[in-house]
Structure formats: structure tokens, C-alpha cells
N, C-alpha and C positions, 0 to 999 in steps of 0.2 A: 503494499500499499504506499503511495506516494505522500509525502507530507503536506503538499498541498491538497490532495483528496481529502488526508485524515481530518484538517482543519475546517471541512465543510460538513462535519456532522456532528450532533450531541450525544451524549450517551445514549437515549433511548435509540437513536438510528444505528450507533456502532454496533450494539448489542444485536439488532435486527440483522445487520450486515453477517455477523458471525453466526447468528443460529440460521441464516438460509446458506452459509456456507459460501457465502460470495468473497469471504475474508477470513484467513484465520486470526486467533488470537494472538500468535506469534507477531504475524505482520502488522496488526493492528499495535502490539506492545513496541515494537520495533519503531514503528512511526512517532510513538511518542517520546520516545528515547533520543531518536534523532532532533525531534522537535525542542526536547529540553537540551540537548547539546550543543544544539544552535542558538538559545536563547539564554540559558541560564547565566554564560559568561557574562553577560553586560545587565541583567537584571538580577541575579542573586536571591534567588526565591527558593531553589530546594538546597536544605542544609545536610542531607543525609541521603545521597542518591541510593537505591537498591537494585540498580539496572541488573545484576546478575541474579540476582533471586526472583527477580519479575519474570524473566525470561524463560527461567526454569520450573515456574510454577503451573501447577494446572487447576486452573478455575472452575469453580463449583458449576458443573455443565447445567444445570438445571435451575441456576438463579436467574434474576432478571437482567442483571450487568454481566452476566458472563463473558470474560475476556475483554472487558473496558478497561484502560487505564486509570489510575488513583491517585491522588496523592493526601497524604494525612498531615494534620499538623502539629506540630512537635510541641504540643501543650496539650496533655490529656491525651485521649487517643493512642493508648500506648499498646505496643508491639512487646510480646514476650521476648526477651533477651536482645532488645533493639534501643540503643540510648534514646532516651526521652529527656531532652536538654531544658526544656520550657525557656529557651532562649538565654540560658545563663552558665556562666561559668560553675556557678555552686551547684548544678545539676548535672553536670557532666558525666558523674558517677552513678547515675539513676539508671539502673538497669531492670525494666519492671520484669517480674516474674510469672505475669500471666497477661493474657489479652484485655483489653478493656472489651464492655459489650459494643462500643462502637466498632472496634475493630473486628470482633468476632462475627458481627450481624455483616458488615462491609465484604468480609470474606465469604460469608454463607450465600453472600447476592450474587459471587462472582467475580467481583471486582478484583482487578489485579493492582497489588500496590508497588509503586516504582520509586516510592520515596518519601521524605518527610521535608514538610515547607518551613519556613524561619517564621519567627515571632518575635517581638519585643520581648526583653526580658521579664518573665514570671507575666506575659501577658497584659503588662501594665500601661502601654501607651496607644494611641491611635495612630501612632506611625511604626515601622519597622525597621529599626535602627540600632540592635543589640551590640554591645561590645565584643561578645561571642563571636558573631556572625557576620558584622557591618550591615551597611544598609542595604535594603532590597528597594528595587524601583518598580517606578510605574509602567506598564508598557506602552500607555498613551504618550507618557513622557518620561523619559528616564531619568529626567533631572528634578522628579517631582515622587513624592511617597505613596506607594500604593496603599496607604492606610495602615490599621492595625486593629486589633490584634492579628487578625487573621490574613496579614498583610501579604505573605510569601504563598498563601492559598489563592489569594484573590489575583495578585500579580499574573501565578502560574495559569489561571483557567483564561484571563484576559490574553495572555498571550498566546494560547493554544496549546499548552503542553499537555493540558488533559482538558477534556470539556466539564470536568467537578472536581472538586477537593473538600477534603476535611476541614470543618471550623468551628469555632464555639464564639459563644457571645455573652461577657457578663456584663458589658457597657455599652455595646454596640459593634462589638468584634466580628460579626458575620455582615451588617449591614452598612459599615462605615466602607469596608474594602470593595463590597458589592458597588455602592456609590461611586468611589473611586477608581474601579476598574470596569465600569460599564457592565455589571453582571445582575443578575437576578438572587437576592439573599435573602432567606426566610429564618427568622428565629423563632422556632416553636415555642408553645406555651411551656411553662414550669411543670416539669414530669412527663411530658410528650416521649422524649428520648432519655432512655437510662444512660446515667453516668457511671452505673455499678462496673465492677464489683469493688472498684478503688473507694468509690462514695457514695455517699446517700444521695446528698445534694451537693453541687458544685458551688462555690460562692455562695453558700447560704441559701442557694435556690435561685441565685440573680442570673445565673451563667445557664446556657443551655449548646447543646450540640446539633448541628446539622451540617450543613455545605453550602458552598458557593457554586450557582452554575450560569451556563449561559440560556438555558432555557427555563420556562417554567415547568414543562413537564418531566425534566429531569428532576428539579427539586421534590415535585409531588411524588414520582416515584422512589427517589431515595427517602421520604418521608416515612413509605410504606415501609422500606426495609427496614429502617430503623425505629421506628414508634413501638411503644409498648413498654411494659414494666418488667422489670428482670426480679429474678428472687430476690428477695430482701429489700425490693426499695420501698422507701417511706412511704408512698401513695399510689393510688392509680387515680388516671383520668378519663372519662368516656371515652371509649375507642370512636371512630366515625363509623357511619352507617354502611359504608360502602370504602374500598381503598381510595386513598386521594389522588391516584393517578386517575380514577375515573371520575370522581367527584368533579375534577378540576374540568372536566370535558363539558361540564353542565354550563350554562351559561348563568349569572348569578341574579338571582331577585332583583328588581330596584331598590337601591341603597340610598339611605341619607347618610350623606357623609360631610363631617365637620372640619373645615380647614383652618390652618391657622399657618402663619409665617414668622411671629415673634417668637424669641427665644425664651424659652422658661426662665430663663436667668438673666434676663436684661441684656445679653450679649449681644455684640452685633452680629448681622446675619448677613452676608454676601447676596448682590444683587441678583448673580445666576442662579442661586439657590431657590430665591422666590420667583424669579421669574419661570425655574422647572415647574414649582407647585401651581403657578396660576395658570400655565399652560396646561398641567394635567387637569386643573379644575374644569378648562373648558371642554375639554376632552370627555372627562366623566359626565359632563351636563350634556353634551352631544350624545352621548350612548344612553340617555335616557334617565342617570341617576340625578338625585337631588343633592345640591351642592349648596352649602353655606357657611360664612366664617363664624366658627367655633371652637372655643379652647377648653380641654378639661379645666376644672378650677382644682389649680394646684400651687402649693407653695414652692415654687421653684428654686429660690435660695436652701431651703430647707431640705430639699431633694437633692441637691447638691451636696448638703453637708451630711446627709445619712449616707450618701453614696460612698464620698471619701471617708467615711467612718469605715464602711465594708472593707475600702481599699487598705486601712490603717490593720485592721484585724487579719485581713487574709494574708497581707504582705508579712508581718512580721511572723505569723505562724508559718509560712511557705520558709522563710529564712532558717528559721529555729529548726525547721523539719530538715532542711539540708546540711545545717550544721551537725544535727545530732545523728543521721542517720548516714549523711554521705560524705561527712569529713569536710564540709566546705568551711573556708573561713571568709572573716568580715571583706575583705579585700577583693573575694570571687565576687562580690556583688556591686553593681553599679551604685553612683554616689546617689542618685535619685531614691534608689531602692532601700538602700541602708537609712537614709532621712525618714522614709514612712515606716520602715519597721521600725524605727525607734520611736516614730509617733504612736504606733501601733500599742507598743510595750506600755507607754506612759499615758495612753487613754483611760481613764478611770473607766471599769469594767460597768457601773451603772450607768453611765453615760453613752457606752456603746450599745448596751440592751436597751437603753431608752431610744435609741436611734434605729435599731431593729425594731423595737415597736412602732416606731412611726410611720415604716412601710404602710403600716395598715391605713393610715389617713390617706396616702396616694391611691392605695386599690379603691378605696371607697369613693375619692374622689372621682375617679377614672369609670369606674361603676357608674355613677350617676349622669355622667356624660355620656355612656352609653343605653341610658333609658331613652333618650332622645334621639342616637345617631348608633348607626350600625359600625361606621370606621371611622377613624379620623386620618385625615390628608395633613402631612407636612414636611419640611425638609428633612433628608436623611442626616444631613449635615449641616452646620452652620457657615464653613469656611470651604473654600476648595483646596487641592491638596498642597500641602507646605513643600517648599523645596528641600532635596535632601539637606539637611545638618542646621537647616531652619530653627528646629524646636530643641535644638541644644542648648542647655543651661549656659546662660553668658559666664564670663569667666567671675565677675564680683559675687553674682550669685554661689557660685561655687564654694567659692572662700568662706560665704556666709553659713551656707550648707554644712562644710567641713567644720566651722566653729562651732553650731549649734550639736555635731555630734562629739567633737571633742568636750564639751560641756556640760553635754547629757540635758540638754535644754529642751526634752520633749514637752515636761510639765509647762513649762515657762510659756511653752509657744500656745499650746492647748487654752492656757489661761488670758493670751494677748490679745486673742480674736483673729491671729493670723490665719487661722485654718479656713475662716469663710473666704480670705482672699486667695488662698492656696487652691480653695474648690474651685473657685470661677476662673482663677488662672489655666487650672487644668482641663477645665470642662468646656474653656470658652470656644473652642474650633469645633465642639459635639456635642451641643447640648439638649439635642431632640431624642437620642436614643436610651437615655438612660431609665426613664419612666417605664418603659415595657420592660426591664429586667428587675426593677424591684416591685414590680407587681405581678411578675411572673405571666405578661400577657404575650401573645405572638404578634410580631410585627418584620415587615417586608420592606425592603429596599428596590425598587423598581427602577430600570434603567430607561428612562422614556426621554431623556433630555443631553445634548451634546451642545457645546459652546461653540461660538463662530472659528475658536482655535482648535476645536476638535475634542475638548476633553468631556468625557462624560459626567453628568450630574444626577444622583439617584434622587426619586422623591419617596418618601417614607408613609406606608399605611401600618394603623396599628388597629386590633379588634378584640372582641371579649375572649376571656381565656377560653381555650379547647377549640376557638373556631378558627383553624388554618384554613377549614372547609371554603370558607366565605373569601377568604385572601385570596388563594390559589385560584378560584374560580375569577373574580376581578381581574387579576393578574394576567391568567390568561386570555382574558376580554382584552385586556390592555394592550397586551402582544399582539394580538390578531389586529387590534384597531391601527396599531402603531408599530409595526416588526422593528427590532433592534438587530437581530442576528448579522444582518449583513454589513452592521459597523464595524464587525470584528476584521474585516478586511484590512482595516486601516492598522492593524499590530502585525498582518502576517510578514511584513516587510523585515522584521527583527532577527 
């Protein structure tokens, strides 16, 4: 199979070609590896190639994706005996003793894993520029970030290495790379995809695993593969009445959609992001949906504080785990990670618990919104992709951070009120995605807009807990009304 031919198919179509014996799994795998070897040197998105293993694999013949090449994110999505670094020097010695449920189900579907993709350290940033692996780059403009934390996966799919790749989303990490790389990205509801057996919930339930794809049908079919509880999971949510691959083929009912473009944190929103939402609202109206400006009544600054509190707790626990179990030293972690870990260790436990309890406020506010609307529409991101290196901490702030660490000034920082500013500084570029994580609701980024310079701009839809079906049906309708697959020809030159 020629590389140029390989780029013309999504995962469902490749699986069908293999099923009809028009092409062999090995030929498809070789085409994927050839594409990877052509573009990875420029984009730096595959941190752990597994090409030899991939060529020797015998995919599950009965699986829906038998023989289709696939990449896993190097954060969670553990493979037995394969390093899972979390983008950190502190986790270089982490060798999982068993496959995660995500990997097991992916293999059972027939997918052929050809490697693992880059992520920022511990998945903490909306850019993918770790000290361990270096910067990953955007296939639409390699001077720009592909986003994060699933930036390696997003860039790999955008560049055509694989038709879809593993991703996870604890604050926008599926949707942000989807927006920046011109892809479809669905974050499922809390509990839809098991994170077992290593955990019951990931990031206290804020994070969900799924994929980034070029087509809606690939995402729907992969959700059928991944969804459902595993033994020992903490809870179950209702299963769909039919497979998602079938549900998405049904036209959505007439929907009432609330639209907003203002940042919940009061931060600036780029004109391209606003324009993409407004154009999408007009398209929705032309399709017969009811669209009006409305926004969930959420205390945005408090949501930012609560989200950053989650960061503090998770980062300190992750750093301590690496130190305790894998012999990591403090110097193995990046400066910002060490600072977050210190803030986590010094955050009073009652304050952390109070922040976690306030997630309920956001869920209730969003629930009240859904009494009047079926979905919300807003920008996926507040800003266009940053330049590589643009988000690096300035030298004078690095000095301040090092001084804070040396003085163990975490308690002083918490009391000073600086955490509020830290929350806004960290989330200003991507203020629209965290609501779905703290409420556990599904949300998707859809690639409906490109700028005059040829950069993709995603728009985000969010829905009720457990209602991925409505999102997928609307996405399929939008994909048919305004197809985007041909846009990927622009990245074929890489």
C-alpha cells in the first residue's frame, strides 16, 4: 500500500479494506511506519517506536479494527513490560506489570500498536514540550504547538501517521489537541471508559480516556470498543440502547443549543475562536436547530481555583509515587512540576476537601442549564496555538520559583492569594474545557473552521452526563454538512 493511498482512509475504511483482503495488515502497517519515519523527525511525536513488534503482531482477526495501525499516549494506557514515562524523567523506570483496560480492549479490537506518543510532564500542560522528549510540533505549522496533553497523539493523527490515536482528558487534553490539529475529539462521560485496573478513577474522576480521530465514525466505533465497566470499577453508567457506531448514523432530533463565547474566567478570547463559534451557530440554525446565546451559571474563578487544587493534589501524589517506587529524585522533575508538588503538600487537607466538594456546585449549575438546553456551544480554546517555546517560564519567574522551593514557601503562597492569579495564568489560553472535567459530562471538539492562514480552529459542544449519543449524532450531521476530511491534504507534504 502506497503512503499516498494510506492517507486517504480512516480507520473504519482501512479495516474494511483488510477485511475484504484488498490489502494485508502488514502492508497497512508498513505504510504507517513509512509515514512515521518520514514525518516524526520533524514533528517529534512518537517517543517510543514499536515498529518491529508491530510488524510481527497477529491482530485479532475478528475485531472491528483488525490490522489498523494505532498509537498509544505515553500517559496511562500502560502496556505490560513497556516503559510508560508520563513525559517525565521521574517515571523513566516505570515498567507496568500488566496492560491497562484501555490497551487490552484496543488489542482485542484488532488494532496494531506501532508506538507511544509524547506528552508534557505528567500531562500537566496544554503544550507538549517536556524536558524528557523535547517539543512536539503542529503538522499545520511546525513552529506552533500541537497542544496538550495529548499533543503527540493529536499531531500524529493530523499528520496522517495513524488514523486515530489514544488520548486522555483531565482538563481538555483530548479536545485542545483536536482543536489545534484539525481533528475530532470526544471526551466521554465520567465512568464511560474504564481506567482500570491501575485505578478506579483517574484524577479524582476528572479524566477520561478515548481517542483523537479524523472522522466522527472512527470515534464512535472506538467508543464501542472502549466503553463499559471492568471488574472492580467504582460505578456503572447506563449503556446506550445501540452501539454508538449505529446511533451516530441516525439524524439528531431538533436540538436547543446555548451559545457563548466569553471566557468563564474573564480572560481574552481570540477573534478566530469567536468567529468559529458564530459560523457554527449559523450552520446549526440552517440545519433546523434552535440556537440562542446562553451560558451556564458557573462561578468561573472558583472553578479555576478548584481545578488548580486538583492539580496540586495529583502532582504531589505523582511525584511522591515516583520517588517512593521508581527511585526518582527531585531534580528529575521540571521546575514547574516541583513547584506544583510543593503547593500540593502544603495545601491544608480541609481546603482540598472543600474544593472537591464544590465540584457539586458546578454540576448543579450545569444541570440547571440543561433543563432549558440540550447542548452548549463555545470555543474549544481561548487562544490559537502558541509558538514553540512561547510558554516557557520567563527567567525572572524561574528565579522566584526556585526561591520559593528553597524557602519551602508553599503555605505562604496559599495564604497570599497568589494561587488565584496562578490559576488564571495557567488556564487563560484554554478556559473553556475544565467545566466538563469537573462535572464529569461529555464534550467534543469539532474541526469546522480554518483561518485564512490555514490553521484549524475547533469548536466545543458539551452535553448531559451519559449522552454521548446526541453529541455524536450532531457531529456526524455537521461533518456531512461541512466535510473536513479533504483538509488533511494540506499536511501530506510533511
